[in-house]
C-alpha positions in Angstrom: -6.7 -3.2 -15.1 -9.8 -0.9 -14.7 -7.9 1.3 -12.3 -9.4 0.4 -8.9 -7.6 -0.7 -5.8 -9.2 -3.4 -3.6 -10.3 -0.9 -1.1 -11.9 1.3 -3.8 -13.6 -1.7 -5.4 -14.8 -3.8 -2.4 -15.1 -1.1 0.2 -18.6 -0.3 1.6 -17.9 3.4 2.5 -16.0 4.5 -0.5 -16.2 1.6 -2.9 -19.0 -0.3 -4.6 -20.0 -2.4 -1.6 -19.3 -5.7 -3.4 -17.2 -7.3 -0.7 -18.9 -10.7 -1.3 -16.8 -11.0 -4.5 -13.5 -10.6 -2.7 -13.1 -14.3 -1.9 -13.0 -15.0 -5.7 -9.8 -12.9 -6.0 -8.2 -13.8 -2.7 -8.7 -17.6 -2.6 -10.5 -18.5 -5.8 -13.8 -19.4 -4.0 -17.3 -18.3 -5.1 -19.6 -17.9 -2.2 -23.4 -18.4 -2.3 -24.1 -14.6 -2.3 -21.6 -14.0 -5.0 -22.8 -16.9 -7.2 -26.2 -15.3 -7.6 -24.6 -12.0 -8.8 -21.9 -13.4 -11.1 -23.9 -12.5 -14.3 -24.3 -8.9 -13.2 -20.6 -8.7 -12.3 -19.6 -10.0 -15.8 -21.9 -7.5 -17.5 -20.5 -4.6 -15.4 -16.9 -5.7 -16.2 -17.6 -6.2 -19.9 -19.3 -2.8 -20.1 -16.4 -1.0 -18.4 -13.7 -3.0 -20.3 -15.5 -2.1 -23.6 -15.4 1.6 -22.8 -11.7 1.2 -21.9 -10.9 -0.5 -25.3 -12.9 2.2 -27.2 -10.7 4.7 -25.4 -7.6 2.9 -26.4 -8.6 3.4 -30.1 -7.0 1.7 -33.0 -4.2 0.1 -31.1 -4.0 -3.7 -31.5 -5.1 -5.6 -28.5 -2.3 -7.9 -27.3 -0.9 -9.4 -24.2 1.6 -6.6 -24.0 -1.1 -4.0 -24.2 -3.1 -5.6 -21.4 0.1 -5.8 -19.3 0.5 -2.1 -19.8 -3.1 -1.4 -18.9 -2.5 -3.0 -15.5 -0.3 -0.1 -14.7 -3.5 1.9 -14.2 -3.8 0.3 -10.8 -0.4 1.6 -9.6 -1.8 5.0 -8.9 -4.5 3.8 -6.5 -2.0 1.4 -4.8 0.5 4.2 -4.2 -2.3 6.5 -3.1 -3.5 3.9 -0.6 0.1 3.5 0.7 0.5 7.2 1.0 -2.7 7.5 3.0 -1.6 4.7 5.4 1.8 6.4 5.9 0.1 9.8 6.6 -2.2 8.1 9.1 0.6 6.4 10.9 2.6 9.7 11.0 -0.3 11.5 12.5 -0.8 8.9 15.3 3.0 9.0 16.1 2.8 12.8 16.2 -0.1 12.8 18.7 1.7 10.1 20.8 4.9 12.3 20.9 2.9 15.3 22.1 1.4 13.2 24.9 4.8 11.8 25.8 6.2 15.4 26.2 3.3 16.2 28.5 3.8 13.3 30.8 7.6 12.7 30.4 8.4 13.8 34.0 6.2 10.9 35.3 7.3 8.2 32.8 8.6 5.1 34.5 8.8 2.8 31.5 9.2 3.8 27.9 8.9 1.3 25.1 8.6 1.6 21.3 4.8 1.4 21.3 3.9 2.3 24.8 4.9 4.1 28.0 3.9 3.8 31.7 3.5 6.8 34.0 3.1 6.9 37.7 0.2 8.9 39.1 0.4 11.1 42.2 -1.3 8.3 44.1 1.2 5.7 43.0 -1.0 4.0 40.4 0.4 3.0 37.0 -1.2 4.3 33.8 -0.3 2.8 30.4 -0.4 4.9 27.2 0.0 2.9 24.1 -0.7 2.5 20.4 -3.6 0.2 19.6 -5.2 -1.1 16.4 -8.6 0.3 17.2 -8.7 3.0 18.6 -5.3 4.4 17.7 -4.1 5.5 21.1 -5.4 4.3 24.5 -4.8 5.2 28.1 -5.6 2.7 30.8 -5.1 2.5 34.6 -3.7 -0.6 36.2 -6.1 -1.5 39.1 -4.3 -4.7 40.0 -2.1 -7.2 38.2 -4.0 -8.3 35.1 -6.9 -5.9 35.7 -7.1 -2.5 34.0 -9.6 0.3 33.8 -10.0 1.8 30.4 -9.7 5.6 30.6 -9.2 7.4 27.2 -9.6 6.2 23.6 -8.1 8.5 21.0 -8.8 8.3 17.2 -6.4 10.2 15.0 -7.6 11.1 11.5 -4.6 12.5 9.6 -6.2 13.0 6.2 -6.0 16.6 5.0 -8.9 16.4 2.5 -11.6 18.6 3.9 -14.2 17.1 1.6 -13.6 13.7 3.1 -13.2 14.6 6.7 -16.8 13.7 7.6 -16.3 10.2 6.3 -13.3 9.9 8.6 -15.3 11.2 11.5 -17.9 8.5 10.8 -15.1 6.0 11.0 -14.0 7.5 14.3 -17.6 7.1 15.6 -17.5 3.4 14.9 -14.3 3.0 16.8 -15.6 5.0 19.7 -18.8 3.0 19.9 -16.6 -0.1 20.3 -14.4 1.8 22.9 -17.5 2.7 24.9 -18.5 -1.0 25.0 -15.0 -1.8 26.3 -15.5 0.6 29.1 -13.6 3.7 28.0 -14.8 6.8 29.9 -13.4 9.4 27.5 -13.3 9.3 23.7 -11.4 11.9 21.7 -11.0 12.5 18.0 -8.0 14.3 16.5 -8.3 15.6 13.0 -5.9 17.2 10.5 -8.0 19.8 8.7 -7.9 23.6 9.3 -11.7 24.1 9.3 -14.2 21.8 10.9 -17.9 22.3 11.2 -18.0 21.4 14.9 -21.8 21.1 15.0 -21.8 18.7 12.1 -18.9 16.8 13.5 -20.6 16.3 16.9 -23.7 15.0 15.1 -21.6 12.5 13.1 -19.7 11.3 16.1 -21.8 11.8 19.3 -19.5 9.4 21.1 -16.6 11.8 20.7 -16.2 13.9 24.0 -13.5 16.2 22.6 -12.3 17.2 19.1 -8.7 18.4 18.6 -6.6 19.5 15.7 -3.2 18.1 15.1 -2.0 21.5 13.9 -3.2 23.2 17.1 -1.7 20.5 19.3 1.6 20.7 17.5 1.9 24.4 18.5 2.4 23.3 22.1 0.6 26.4 23.2 -2.9 28.0 22.9 -6.3 27.2 24.4 -6.7 23.9 22.5 -3.3 22.5 23.4 -3.7 23.6 27.1 -7.1 21.9 27.3 -5.6 18.7 25.9 -2.6 18.9 28.3 -4.9 19.5 31.3 -7.1 16.6 30.5 -4.2 14.2 29.9 -2.7 15.2 33.3 -6.0 15.1 35.1 -7.1 11.7 33.7 -3.7 10.1 34.5 -3.6 11.9 37.8 0.1 12.8 37.4 1.6 15.7 39.4 2.6 18.9 37.6 6.2 19.0 36.3 8.7 20.7 38.6 10.4 23.8 37.1 
């Protein structure tokens, strides 16, 4: 009713950092940490709700009015859904670009993954993953893989928020490093990026790329991306 989505309210990065209250909404349980802060939560809600009612003015408070006020949360919900859709579209876009680069060596193509055969006969899997977004790994033997490349795709176009997204990529890449990935790349969707600042925010990122530049299928940035994909998967050059 106060116009916040769960992510905006409970989130640590962009929200209020009060995730310990979430169990109250999700399963009706008050944890030990939340119990000690209940009074402060009630005061905060009462203060915000009072300001909301003052803004409503002389309208009579009723169940119907409160039902109408809950529509305030529709905006944040749709915005969150739109952000998720944009993020998924960006990941698919980068995956398609990689597929075009390696298609002459693809042996198996699935909905969420593909396998390519290297010049030495080894199989490399390129697939969607929950964290990071796209991974490339080499099959050393049955059931044993070598993690090669971890790619984080940040599709948001809001320049003012890009450094938060890069911070999220850094967390993912730190995890990827622990899992043995030798290369970590971050693909962003903004036109201008302060590279020096980006590198300081994500020192684990080996290479930064732009979705727009990769989508051109030409130019220095795309050619660098293409060379590295082909080199790290050890696939032969396509025959003309």
